[in-house]
C-alpha positions, 0 to 999 in steps of 0.5 A: 411901455409903461408896466402900469399900462401893461397890467391894466388889462385883465387878460394881460394880468391873467397871462402873468398869473399863468406864467407864475406856474411855469414858462409856456409857449404862446400856443399854450397861453392862447389855449386859456383864452376865448380870443384869437391867437393873434389877439393873445400875441398882441397882449404878449407883445405889450407885456414883453415891451413893458419888460414883464416877460421874456420870450425865448425861441426853442425850435419852432416854438416861442416860450414866454416866462416872467421877467424877475425884475419886470415888476420892480417899478410896480413893486416899488410904487406899492411899497411907497404907498404901503409905507405911507399909509402905515405911517399915517395909521401909526400917527393916528394911533399915537394921537388916539393913545395921547387923547385916551391917556389925557383923560382922567378917571371920573371926568 
């Protein structure tokens, strides 16, 4: 599963945000949404298959937690474009500075 597809859904992004605070059981997560528990379980399955969360059984409960490396692909993609735009803005700044320095007083 593509992590970009997984985070495309607002409910799944909200689940990830909830898991930044602490691990939670599927029932605890479901209590934060106005949808059925099976619907929340489907969202959790997508996040799990994308490698964004881990699921651990503890007794009769299943607990979800963030996967530390799960967002690496998304992070790397964002870092690339962050650097791309920084370079473009630096080039623009250099161009504007060269244009300004090229002007002579009184001209």
